[in-house]
C-alpha positions as CSV (number, residue, x, y, z in Angstrom):
1,X,141.6,110.2,45.6
2,X,138.1,110.9,44.3
3,X,136.1,111.2,41.0
4,X,137.2,110.0,37.6
5,X,140.8,109.5,38.7
6,X,139.5,106.4,40.5
7,X,138.2,105.0,37.2
8,X,141.4,105.7,35.4
9,X,143.4,104.0,38.1
10,X,141.2,101.0,38.3
11,X,141.0,100.7,34.5
12,X,144.8,100.9,34.2
13,X,145.2,98.2,36.8
14,X,142.5,95.9,35.3
15,X,144.0,96.3,31.8
16,X,147.5,95.6,33.2
17,X,146.2,92.4,34.9
18,X,144.6,91.3,31.6
19,X,147.7,91.9,29.6
20,X,150.1,90.2,32.1
21,X,147.7,87.3,32.5
22,X,147.3,86.9,28.7
23,X,151.1,86.9,28.3
24,X,151.6,84.5,31.2
25,X,148.8,82.0,30.5
26,X,149.3,81.9,26.7
27,X,146.7,81.9,23.9
28,X,146.0,78.2,23.7
29,X,142.7,76.8,25.1
30,X,143.9,76.3,28.6
31,X,145.5,79.7,28.8
32,X,142.4,81.5,27.5
33,X,140.1,79.5,29.9
34,X,142.4,80.6,32.8
35,X,142.1,84.2,31.5
36,X,138.3,84.0,31.5
37,X,138.3,82.7,35.1
38,X,140.7,85.4,36.2
39,X,138.9,88.3,34.6
40,X,135.5,87.3,35.9
41,X,136.9,87.2,39.4
42,X,138.4,90.7,39.0
43,X,135.2,92.2,37.6
44,X,133.2,90.4,40.4
45,X,135.3,91.9,43.2
46,X,134.8,95.4,41.8
47,X,131.0,94.8,41.3
48,X,130.4,93.5,44.8
49,X,132.2,96.6,46.2
50,X,129.8,98.7,44.3
51,X,126.8,96.6,45.3
52,X,127.7,96.8,49.0
53,X,128.7,100.5,49.1
54,X,125.4,102.1,50.0
55,X,124.4,99.5,52.7
56,X,127.9,99.6,54.2
57,X,127.6,103.4,54.6
58,X,124.2,103.1,56.3
59,X,125.1,100.2,58.6
60,X,128.7,101.1,59.3
61,X,129.2,104.9,58.9
62,X,132.9,105.8,58.7
63,X,135.2,107.8,56.4
64,X,136.0,104.6,54.4
65,X,132.3,103.7,53.8
66,X,131.5,107.3,53.0
67,X,134.3,107.3,50.5
68,X,132.9,104.1,48.9
69,X,129.4,105.6,48.7
70,X,130.6,108.9,47.3
71,X,132.7,107.3,44.6
72,X,130.3,104.4,43.7
73,X,129.7,105.9,40.2
74,X,133.3,105.7,39.3
75,X,133.8,102.3,40.8
76,X,130.8,101.2,38.8
77,X,132.3,102.4,35.5
78,X,135.5,100.6,36.4
79,X,133.4,97.5,36.9
80,X,132.0,98.0,33.4
81,X,135.6,98.2,32.1
82,X,136.7,95.1,33.9
83,X,133.6,93.2,32.7
84,X,134.3,94.3,29.2
85,X,137.8,92.7,29.5
86,X,136.1,89.6,30.7
87,X,133.9,89.7,27.6
88,X,137.0,90.1,25.4
89,X,138.5,87.0,27.0
90,X,135.4,85.0,26.2
91,X,135.5,86.3,22.6
92,X,139.1,85.2,22.2
93,X,138.3,81.8,23.5
94,X,135.2,81.5,21.2
95,X,137.3,82.6,18.2
96,X,140.0,80.0,19.1
97,X,137.5,77.1,19.5
98,X,135.1,78.0,16.7
99,X,132.3,75.5,16.5
100,X,133.7,73.8,19.5
101,X,132.9,76.7,21.8
102,X,130.1,75.5,24.1
103,X,127.3,77.8,25.2
104,X,123.6,77.4,26.0
105,X,120.6,79.6,25.6
106,X,120.3,80.5,29.3
107,X,123.9,81.7,29.4
108,X,123.6,83.6,26.2
109,X,120.4,85.4,27.2
110,X,121.2,85.9,30.9
111,X,124.8,87.0,30.2
112,X,123.8,89.1,27.2
113,X,121.2,91.0,29.2
114,X,123.9,91.5,31.9
115,X,126.3,93.0,29.4
116,X,123.5,95.2,27.9
117,X,122.5,96.5,31.3
118,X,126.2,97.1,32.2
119,X,126.7,99.1,29.0
120,X,123.5,101.1,29.7
121,X,124.5,101.9,33.3
122,X,128.0,102.9,32.2
123,X,126.6,105.1,29.4
124,X,124.3,106.9,31.9
125,X,127.0,107.4,34.5
126,X,127.8,110.8,33.1
127,X,125.9,114.0,34.2
128,X,124.6,114.8,30.7
129,X,123.3,111.3,29.9
130,X,121.8,111.0,33.5
131,X,119.9,114.3,33.0
132,X,118.7,113.1,29.6
133,X,117.4,109.8,31.1
134,X,115.7,111.5,34.0
135,X,116.0,110.6,37.7
136,X,113.2,108.1,37.8
137,X,114.3,106.1,34.7
138,X,117.9,106.4,35.8
139,X,117.1,104.9,39.2
140,X,115.0,102.1,37.6
141,X,117.8,101.2,35.2
142,X,120.6,101.2,37.7
143,X,118.6,99.3,40.3
144,X,117.5,96.7,37.8
145,X,121.0,96.4,36.4
146,X,122.6,96.0,39.8
147,X,120.2,93.3,41.0
148,X,120.3,91.4,37.7
149,X,124.1,91.3,37.8
150,X,123.9,90.2,41.4
151,X,121.5,87.4,40.4
152,X,123.8,86.2,37.6
153,X,126.9,86.2,39.9
154,X,124.9,84.5,42.7
155,X,123.6,81.8,40.3
156,X,127.0,81.1,38.8
157,X,129.1,81.1,41.9
158,X,126.6,79.1,44.0
159,X,126.1,76.6,41.2
160,X,129.8,76.2,40.7
161,X,130.5,75.8,44.4
162,X,127.9,73.0,44.6
163,X,128.5,71.2,41.3
164,X,132.2,71.9,40.5
165,X,134.5,72.9,43.3
166,X,134.6,74.5,46.8
167,X,137.1,76.9,45.3
168,X,134.1,78.9,44.3
169,X,132.5,78.9,47.8
170,X,134.2,82.2,49.0
171,X,132.8,84.0,45.9
172,X,129.3,82.6,46.5
173,X,129.5,83.5,50.2
174,X,130.6,87.0,49.4
175,X,127.7,87.4,47.0
176,X,125.1,86.3,49.5
177,X,126.7,88.4,52.3
178,X,126.3,91.5,50.1
179,X,122.6,90.7,49.6
180,X,122.3,90.3,53.4
181,X,123.9,93.7,53.9
182,X,121.4,95.3,51.5
183,X,118.5,93.6,53.3
184,X,119.8,94.7,56.7
185,X,120.2,98.3,55.4
186,X,116.7,98.3,54.0
187,X,115.3,97.2,57.4
188,X,117.4,99.9,59.2
189,X,116.1,102.6,56.8
190,X,112.5,101.6,57.4
191,X,112.9,101.6,61.1
192,X,114.5,105.0,60.9
193,X,111.6,106.3,58.8
194,X,109.0,104.9,61.1
195,X,110.7,106.4,64.1
196,X,110.4,109.9,62.7
197,X,107.3,111.5,64.3
198,X,104.7,112.7,61.8
199,X,104.0,116.4,61.8
200,X,101.0,117.5,63.9
């Protein structure tokens, strides 16, 4: 399976998970908080797959990593869908709690920027919008968006693992492992470039 069919499959699965979880957890405060936790984990797993796709192909070339790299666009849009469902869960919780919903400026600004970048990346994942934006600006937007989202996930998972529970440690470890993969791939690319003899 390739192309937009991947998005439709993932979006259907993500929506089904959301609907089943909402029904199972309930719509009281405890249930909606559980839904928020579940949806962020689902969106994170899709995101980290997208984030690691290119370095995995460079470091471990195989049909599987080539498939990941080839379909990174559609996986990225499915992440945007999953993260939108996570945002919906937060909105439902905020509506339920009203003035009792707790947030801080750093979370609002950092998370808001993450959602804005996610929306912009999704909107420019189509051929027409990508051509309108232009290759240079498209690359800048998507690189900035990917790394900002990585930073937000790394900050939240690492902080939660240290301050709250070791349950979050695997997510923090996966986030940092993906960053290490990208660093190793960058080093490998530079070595390959330096090994190519310059024309006489």
